[in-house]
N, C-alpha and C positions, 0 to 999 in steps of 0.2 A: 413732542417736546415744544412748548411755547416759549417765547421771549417777550417777557412784559415790557421791554425797553423799546420793542420794534413798534413804531408808529407807521401809518400808511404814508405820511411825508417821507419816513425814512427808508422806504422801500424803492424809491425812484432810481432809475438807471444811472450809473455814474456817480453815485453819492459816496461819501466817506463814511465808512462804519467799521466796526469790529466783525471778524469772520475767523473761522477755524479752518486750517488747511490739513488735510490728510493724505499722507504718500505712503504708498507701499514701502516698508522697510526691506532693503536689499540683504535678506537673510543669506548666510553662507553656512555650508557644512563646517561645523566645529564651533560656531557660536554657542555661547551660553547664555541663556536668556532667563529672565524671571518675569511671569506673568502676575501682575499685581491683583487682580481680582476675576471673579467669574468662574466658570465650570473648569477652566484649564489653569486656574491659579496654581502658581508654583515655579520651581525650577526645572528647566528642560535644556537638553542639549540637542542643537540641530544636527541631525544625521542624515538628512536628504532635501533637496530643493528642487522642485519641478515648476513648470510653468503655472501650474493651478494648485498644487499641494505642497505642503512642507510635512517632513517626517521628523518627529521629535522623540527622544528617549528621556526618561526620568532617571537621574543620576542616583537616586535612592533604590527604587524598585526595579529598575532595568526595563520597565514597562515601556513598549514603543507604540506610537500613535501615528497616524497620518490625518491631518485635516486639510481643508481648504485654506489657502493663505490667507492669514487674517492679521498679521502684525503691521502696525501702521505708525509712522512717526507723525506726531501731531504738534502743531505750534499754532500760537493765536497770533493774529496779525491785525493791523489796522491799515485801512486803505479803501481803495475803490472796490465797491460790491454792488451789483454781481460782478464778478472778476471778468475782465476783458479777455476775450480769446484770441 
């Protein structure tokens, strides 16, 4: 993915710019989720959460799947980027 709005001068350390933040969502057993797009699209109930995996059940078919954790809360921010550590 390229950003046509990024110029070499806007890549300098400590500059103000827009950036996107991804954080793992703290899923819990019993959560009901809707995945908006992609191959996992649809309604799911969380039936298990591990350190690396999440187990889901389809409320319509009863199908159960286990996938690597993938749900992230995303927000767009404006501020210093690269993000100071």
